[in-house]
VEXSEMAR-531888 format. One record per residue (C-alpha): residue in three letters; x, y negated, z. Coordinates in pm, whole numbers, plus 50000, padded with zeros to 5 digits. Last residue first. Layout:
! VEXSEMAR-531888
ALAXYZ;...
***
This chain:
! VEXSEMAR-531888
GLN801296236006254;ASN798376214906063;ALA800596183906026;LEU803926200605938;GLY804296189505563;PHE807456170805633;TRP806016136805626;SER803066147005785;ARG805066159806098;ILE806826124806113;ARG803076107006063;GLU801836131906372;GLY805056121306579;PHE804396083806537;ARG800636086206627;ARG801756104706932;LEU804306080107029;ALA801806053006978;ALA799096070107212;GLU801806075707471;PHE802586037407468;ARG798996029607483;ALA798276054107766;GLY801386038707969;PHE800116006007902;ARG796506013908030;SER798006030008357;PRO798026065508423;PHE795636076108674;GLU797456080109008;ALA797646104509299;GLY799276089909615;SER796196099009833;ASP796526136009735;LEU793306156609823;ALA792596180910080;GLY795006157910288;SER792456156210597;THR792526116510517;LEU791746119410172;ALA788866144310188;GLN787296128410485;GLY787296093810319;MET786146108909994;PHE782946126310189;ASP781876094210392;GLY782486071810063;VAL780386097909833;VAL777816096410078;HIS777776058710162;LEU777886050109772;ALA774536070809726;ASN772996044009989;ASN774106008309963;ALA775656007609630;GLY773036028509489;GLN770555999109559;GLY767486006509765;TRP769285995610095;TYR769305959509954;ASP766465954109741;SER764315971210002;ARG761925997909841;LEU763726029409800;THR760846044709625;VAL757826066109663;ARG756206068809341;PRO759236089009218;ASP757996117609415;ASN761206138609530;PHE762486106509717;GLY765926090109624;VAL769616097309662;TRP772006107509405;ALA775916114609453;GLY778466119809235;THR782256130009289;VAL785166135209031;LEU788226152609194;GLN792076153909122;PRO792456119908962;HIS790036105109171;MET786646092609011;LEU783536080809171;MET779896082109070;PHE777116065909268;TRP773376067109234;GLY770146052009393;ASP766686061009211;THR763576045209270;ASN764736008509333;ASN762055996109167;GLN763786001908840;THR766946024108860;THR769916017709080;GLY773566029308957;THR776956023909108;LYS780056029808923;GLY783536044108996;ALA787386042008979;VAL789746057909269;ASP793546050209307;ALA793846056909659;ARG793146028409912;ILE790046039510060;GLY789016018710352;TYR785406032210401;VAL783535999010435;GLU785675975210235;ARG787235998009993;ILE784386020909886;GLY782165991609944;ARG783885976009642;GLY781465995909409;THR779465967009266;GLY782425948809132;ARG785745939109295;ASP787985969009342;VAL785375994409278;ALA784175980408979;GLY787795969308850;ARG788706005708863;LEU785746012008651;MET787285990508390;ASP790756008608411;ILE789066042508388;LEU787626031008076;HIS790906018307941;VAL792426054208037;ALA789536071107843;LEU790186049807536;GLU794226055607526;PRO793376093807579;GLU791066094307274;ILE787676107807366;VAL786096144807275;ARG789336167907309;GLU787936201907409;PRO789846218607701;GLY790746256407682;VAL788856285907822;THR790676319607870;PRO793476311508106;GLY795096340508292;ALA794066353408624;ALA796696336208822;LEU796036302808616;PRO793976284208909;ASP796936286709160;ASN795436279509490;GLY796466249309706;GLY792866239909779;ALA792786208609581;ASP794116226709276;ARG797766237109195;GLY799846238108884;ALA801766208008954;THR800846193409275;ARG804386185709440;GLU806476183409136;ALA803816161308960;ASN803846133409239;ARG802216107508998;GLU799386135608931;VAL797506132008614;PRO799386156708417;ARG798396164108042;ALA798186199907978;SER794446200408111;ARG793966229808264;ARG792876264408142;PRO789586278008261;GLU789266309408440;LEU786256331508293;ASP788176367008333;ALA785176391208338;ILE785146430108420;LEU788226429808645;ALA788376466108820;GLY787836462409199;ASN785916498309230;ALA782516479409275;ASP782816457308959;SER784916426308930;VAL783956390108825;ARG786276362908760;THR786176324108758;VAL782626313508858;LEU781096281808879;VAL782676261108597;PRO781266228008465;PRO782266225608090;HIS785736209008045;TYR786216178107829;GLU789106163007758;GLY789036125107730;GLN791676113707977;ALA790616138908229;ALA789136113608437;ILE786736104008149;THR785816140508087;SER785106140808472;TYR782936114408418;ALA780876133608169;SER780806164908405;ALA779566142408706;MET776726128208481;GLU775796164908363;LEU775856179008723;LEU773536149208854;THR770996156808593;VAL769686135908326;PRO766496110708275;SER766656086107994;THR766366050908125;GLY769966045008209;LEU770446007908155;ALA771996010707793;LEU769246035707725;SER766976005907720;PRO768165996107357;VAL766466033007258;ALA768036064507132;ASP766156084507379;LEU768446111307535;PRO767636147707557;SER769006165407865;GLU771476191207833;ARG774746179007681;VAL775456149907906;GLY779216158707891;ALA781506134007714;LYS780246145007382;GLN776676138307463;ALA777166102507601;PHE779346094507308;GLN776636104707059;VAL773846088807268;VAL775846056107275;LYS776386056806907;ARG772786061706835;PRO771666030607063;GLY773216005506842;LEU776415985806858;GLU775125948906848;GLU772115953907047;MET773885977907302;VAL776685950807367;GLN773715926107413;ALA772085949207651;THR775315953607855;VAL775845917307869;THR771905910508006;ASN772355940708251;ARG775315928608416;SER777055956608612;TYR779745936308778;VAL782675956008654;LEU780825965808322;GLY780055931508200;ASP783425922408365;GLU784805942508084;PHE783465925007783;SER784265891807937;LEU781685870608095;SER780665834908006;LYS778485818908273;GLY774705810408255;THR774055829908565;PRO771425851708471;GLY768575862908741;GLY769455870109117;MET768845908809048;ASP769655913208663;GLY767385911008364;PRO766385931008050;ARG763785915407842;TRP762785940207566;VAL760135926507305;THR757225947907151;GLY757075949206765;ASN757225989006765;ALA760745988106650;LEU761895966506951;ARG762685930506961;ILE765355923307218;ALA765085892707420;VAL768035884307657;PRO768155859107916;LYS771845844807970;ASP775355858708104;ALA777065846207755;PHE779435873107623;GLU783245869207591;ARG785525891707406;GLN788455904907582;SER787785943007538;ASP787425935207151;PHE785125961507009;GLY786365987706782;ALA783726012906759;GLU785426034907005;LEU785486005007262;ALA781816001807202;ALA781256038807261;GLY782866035707591;TYR781036005707674;VAL777556020607638;PHE778876054207796;PRO780256033908111;LYS776576019708119;PHE775086053008223;THR776096049508597;SER774086018408571;GLY770726036208587;PRO770756072108605;GLN767136080808557;ARG766376112608714;ARG766306149708616;ALA766366174508906;GLN767456209208833;LEU771036210008853;VAL772306185609125;HIS769056178109276;ASP768326215609340;PHE764756222709444;ARG764956246109745;ASP763686218909981;LEU762866226710364;ALA765016260010386;PHE767556242310164;ASP767976212310388;ARG769486179610254;SER769266188209896;GLY771336205809616;VAL774816199409795;TRP777526211709548;ALA781266211109633;ARG784566224409424;VAL783166226909093;LYS785676238408848;GLY785676217308534;THR789546222908495;ALA791516190208513;PRO788316170408612;ASP788006191808953;ILE784236186509009;ALA782396174009321;VAL778646176009359;PHE776036157309568;GLY772166156509591;ALA770066138609815;GLU766526138109942;LEU764676111810180;ARG761426124710320;THR758886098910265;LYS756406124710083;ARG756716153610315;ALA756636131110642;ARG753706113910538;LEU751796144910434;ALA752656159510789;ALA751166128410954;MET748306130810745;PHE747756165910820;VAL748156164111172;PRO745856132011210;ASP743196148111019;ALA740636121410934;ARG741986116710585;LEU741766152910547;GLN737996154410627;ALA737316123210416;LEU739166136410103;ALA737396170910136;THR733876152910168;ARG734656131209861;ASP735856159809642;ASP732996182509702;LEU733636212309953;PRO733856247209836;ARG732026277210005;ALA734556302410084;GLY736126333109905;ALA738986317609780;PRO738616280009805;ASP738476256409539;VAL737646221509684;LEU739106227410028;ARG741996248109918;ALA743216223409650;PHE742876194309923;GLU745296216510146;PRO747676219609838;SER748166181509798;GLU747346163509500;ARG744066147709633;VAL746016137309966;PHE748896119609769;ALA746456102309526;GLU744746087609849;VAL748076075809971;LEU748566055709648;ASP745036044009657;PRO745626031310026;HIS748736012309972;SER748915990410266;SER749106017110516;TRP751996036410362;PHE753926005810269;PHE754515993110624;SER756735962410485;PHE760105954110631;PRO761775922310648;GLU765715926210601;THR768325932010844;LYS772225940410768;ARG774805957210949;ARG774365992110765;ALA774466019111013;GLN773975997411328;ARG771435974811153;TYR769316006011040;ALA769636022911392;ASP768495990311560;LEU765665987211297;ARG764506022811367;THR764736018611749;SER762825984311736;LEU760006000611516;LEU759726029411764;LYS759006005612029;LYS756745982711862;GLY754436010811715;PRO755266027611370;THR753016024311078;GLY755206040510854;TRP756686038510501;GLU759286011810547;VAL760136022510897;ASP760516058710835;ALA762586050910507;VAL764836028810730;ALA765426058710961;GLN765756083510677;LEU769116060610569;ALA770756069510890;GLU769986108010877;LEU770726107010503;GLN774306093910593;ARG775086119410823;ALA773636150910673;VAL775096143710308;ALA778306133610467;GLN778516165610686;ASN777426189210409;ALA779986170810157;ARG782856177410431;GLN781926215210464;GLN781996220610094;LEU785306202610075;LYS786476227210317;PRO784886257610157;ASP786296251209818;LEU783876264309541;THR785506279209246;SER783566313609238;TYR784826348309234;VAL782006374309203;THR782376407809355;LEU779846433909194;GLY778446458909429;ASP776096477809144;ALA772836473009342;TYR771546438509381;ILE773886425409077;ASN772466449108855;TYR774776454308564;GLY773866465708207;ARG775886438908026;GLU772826415007924;GLY771656420908260;GLY774766409008440;TRP774816374108247;ASP771336369308311;VAL771236379908683;LEU774676361808737;TRP773526329608598;ARG770396327608837;ARG772876342609135;VAL775276312309053;ALA772706286709081;GLU771346302109388;ALA774976301509557;PHE775416264509453;HIS772136257409598;PRO772996274709916;ALA776246261809966;PRO777226268510331;GLY775986305010290;LEU772856319210146;ASP772156338310435;LEU768676357210398;ASP766466352610705;GLN767036374711006;ARG764786354511227;VAL765706361911601;PHE763326371111863;GLU764406389912160;LEU761056401912250;LYS759986418212590;LEU756226427512585;PRO754996435912934;ARG755066467813097;GLU751496483913212;ARG751206507312913;LEU754846521013001;LYS754066534413357;ALA750966553913277;PHE752556565912949;VAL755476581013147;THR753056599713385;ARG751296612513122;GLU754136624712943;LEU754646614012572;LYS754946634912221;GLY752236657112330;HIS749606647612043;LYS747426627812289;LEU750276611912481;MET751706597812128;GLN748446585712043;ALA747956569912363;LEU751456551612334;VAL750046538911989;VAL746906524612154;ASN749286508512394;ARG751226491912128;ARG747816478711980;GLU747126460312317;ARG750336445812357;ALA750286431812001;ARG746886420112073;ASP748336400312371;PRO751266388112198;ASN749446372311899;LEU752136348811731;VAL755336365111841;PRO753906400911893;ASN752406401211545;TYR749246421711565;ALA746846403611347;ALA749766390511102;THR751576424511045;GLY748246443311032;LYS747956481911128;LEU751786483311064;MET752176462211358;GLY751716490011599;ILE754726508011443;LEU756916477911562;THR755336477611928;ALA755536514911959;GLY759256512211878;GLU759746486412122;LEU758166506412396;VAL759746537912335;ASN763356523612296;LEU765086511011999;GLU768726516711978;GLY768846530911636;ALA766846504111502;PRO769746479911565;LYS769266450011818;ASP767836417111829;PHE764466428611941;TYR762156409611702;THR764156403711420;ARG766966429211450;ALA764496459911519;ALA762426442611203;MET765536444310994;GLU766326481511066;ILE762576491011014;GLY762356478310666;ILE761916447210516;ALA761996414910741;ASN760876384810558;TYR759406370010848;HIS756796398410839;PHE757406435510917;SER757326447010555;VAL757566484810485;THR760266496610255;ASN762966512410471;PHE760806533010699;TYR758686545110418;SER761886555410233;GLU763056574910531;LEU759566591210577;ILE759366601010197;GLU762846614810222;ARG761946637610519;LYS758936650810360;SER760886661410052;TYR760776642609734;VAL759506650409379;ARG756286669909423;GLU755286646109726;LEU755846614009534;LYS753646626709270;ILE750896636509492;ALA751226600909646;THR751016583609275;ILE747756603409225;MET746166591509542;GLU747306554209506;LYS745786555809150;LEU742586572109278;LYS742406545309560;ARG742936514909277;ASN740316530309065;ILE737886536009344;THR738196499309429;LEU739236478209734;ALA742116457409560;ARG745726464609700;GLY747746469809390;ILE748816499909210;GLN751206490108952;GLU751866457209133;PRO752396468909463;PHE754386498009348;TYR756706505109673;ASN754146492009939;ARG751016510009770;ALA753026542809693;LEU754526542210062;GLN751356539310197;GLN749926569610002;THR752746589610133;ILE752016575910514;THR748406588610429;SER745666566210356;GLY742266570610519;GLY741406535010634;GLN738006531410792;ARG735006508510727;ASP732226516510952;GLY729036504510761;VAL727576538510702;LEU729146543710359;THR732566535010533;HIS732296562510780;GLY731476586410529;ILE734376576810295;ALA736796576610577;SER735776612610654;PHE736306622310302;SER739856608210310;ARG740696623410653;LEU739646659710519;TRP741306652810196;ASP744716641710337;VAL746626632210056;GLY750286635509946;HIS750706676010009;HIS749256677710334;GLU750806697510653;TRP753746679010775;PHE751656644310750;ARG748756657810947;HIS749306631011229;ASP749216603910967;GLU749326567511105;THR749396567211469;VAL750886602511533;ILE753406597811245;LEU754706566611313;ALA755156570011703;ASP756856602911610;VAL759446587111405;VAL760006560111687;HIS760236586611938;PRO762896605511747;PRO765436576811748;LEU766366565411393;LYS769906575011288;GLU768956608011129;LEU766376591410914;THR768826569910736;ILE768806533010763;TRP768966511210449;GLU769386471210530;ARG766886446610411;ASN766306411410354;THR765376417109976;ARG767296419809656;ARG770556412209825;PHE773336388909664;THR775886385409959;THR777126350010051;LEU779986326010074;VAL782676352010166;SER786246337010207;GLY788616345809895;ASP789996307709897;ALA788006298909603;ALA784836311309769;LEU783446348209741;LEU779866359109625;VAL779096395509699;SER777076419309518;PRO774656443509693;ARG775296478809693;GLU772236501509630;ASP772536537909733;ARG769546537409968;GLY767656516609769;LYS767616542309494;LEU765196564309690;VAL762286553309514;GLY763646554709168;GLU762086586709016;VAL758536576209101;SER757216566008775;PRO754256544408801;THR750406555208739;LEU748806548008394;PRO749786582608271;ILE747966596708547;LEU744786578608531;ALA743316599308226;LEU743666629108459;THR741656611108730;TYR738876603708477;VAL738306635308351;PRO738476650108751;VAL736066623108828;VAL733626627608549;ILE733186666008580;LEU732556671308951;VAL730666635808967;ALA728386648708672;LEU727726681408847;LEU727126664009161;LEU724566641208961;ALA722836670108809;LEU722706689009142;ALA721006657009287;GLY718606653509001;LEU717696689409021;GLY717006686509413;ILE715136654909362;ARG713086674009067;ARG712546703509302;LEU711406680709617;VAL709026661309358;ARG707426695609256;ARG707256709409609;ILE705496678409711;LYS703016680809435;GLN702496715309511;ARG701796709009892;GLU699496680009777;ILE697586707109557;MET697246729009851;
***
């Protein structure tokens, strides 16, 4: 009897405790839920994607370069979807979709019960999934009660604002199907190469089946699992009366029939150029209240499609030949492969040298590469797994031949940058940021800062001329020792050593002698060189005012160098690089006129044939000039520099332009090679176009090792020469165009000074 009373008391206490807990839950959960409401996202803009009009980027000839889309998506209305696709979604993901108000409470409580007994199940409705997909940052995907409550609240808010059909339409257009395919339309094109409106029952069931897990049920990677999941969807359609049993029996036996075509965002023939414009447009448009992904802007660019095509071809062709050498120098090939690579190099460059298998002979550097790889980081600091110690992780990766081959391929892949600018306007005509945008999105024109080597020397000699140096002055080509401010001694040298001969000021630049250039810099002072380079166009990268700057030791971008050389080619007039000339709104109204003004000084010999026209035959003044040039260098001095750089092409380090590519046009340029052959450069000026190229590896520890192929004259020069040869042969550039002569420039300068003196006599100097 006493025992029964004790049992009753215990049961009563348990009951009271359970009741108290239930009351607490009934009070706390609603209060907590109410507190979460202000923290959930606003749902007002869920359907705005339906009205989005992406902006279009046009080339200089009016052709379309690319379209700026927020995601790889094309909105499709619910009416255009086959009914069986809509049915498949509802019966598989949320068969009470038409009855609930955002949350299926019966399904939710059922899912909680199954989860508590170890059988985890999802209880999200289509509306909840839309909330999670559309607001990934605000809601998240963590397995927490907090996240689930925010998801439910947002779903209820969606149901109060939008109709069921609008929710379905938004869901179909925002769900991801892998491979950068957002929405059912892009999924249909990706997996079946057809619009969503033409999906049959099997194809629709396959795509709906992927929603349970786009990786696990990917029909490309896991066809068997995708087929099983497709049949589950078909079974659900049968269960809910959306499919006849006889039809189901036939369909479930059929194999997957894919027509897989990736629908990646198309950035056109100049993807790095398009990306540079996009970044500028986002900032520019944002400041003015425009959304480039939704407001349908038309952006008129300066890019010449024909020149761009030739630039792409030149980079691809020349880098393929150079890569053959890199594969030998940085690999451990067998005899057959070695012979093949050497033959390719002999044919491409007609020069042989002994090669060293650097990859296998420098284990410390290779070990550093392994330790810096993302694969190593994942082993020593994994997410949710037991980490390996450094030594074990290193040994595991070194023993993996697939990983090591991939690492070597990444590290020893040669890269390049190329850009072409109209010196009379600053308009960018061609832009190649890397060999392959899909493999390397890093822009070696705008983003990469590398030492320019001897391509920086014209700024040294230009500053010297500006300071009054005699261009006929002689310098001894002898060992040089310059004491620096910190007490150390800088001893620049040249390949092959000093000749002991006397060289003129001009020949120091023509033959790119470091010893002569260092003497000029020592006498001139680094500060004047910095000022000259900056006003010419090197205006973003910091320049160290030290003696070694004479040899190009301060990293700069290729775009800056091309801009500075364009200033010289334009006889001292600086034009900032121009990528965009006009922007109009969705109705065609002009909202920005950015057309630059051409230089007033003609540079073409055949002025009557080329005046007022750019390389593409378009009139750049049509939209009205708004930006004028900036006089930064005296014309006579600029022409003197051009003449010196003519010599570098005619008889100096850039003579490959004449000898290899047979270019006879009036051009001037300069090669550049940095220490240990890390970077190869070449800059070339034509009266109508200034071109520049850089060749090297992304990791500066990997170098263009051979003293032959590692020089800018034997790598970057070939990219520019290939391009310029095509441009001149095709007539895209006038082969008869000429820079002014030095005598003509002196005569013009004398006339200008005489005119200024006359105006000053009559008090007209400022008019």
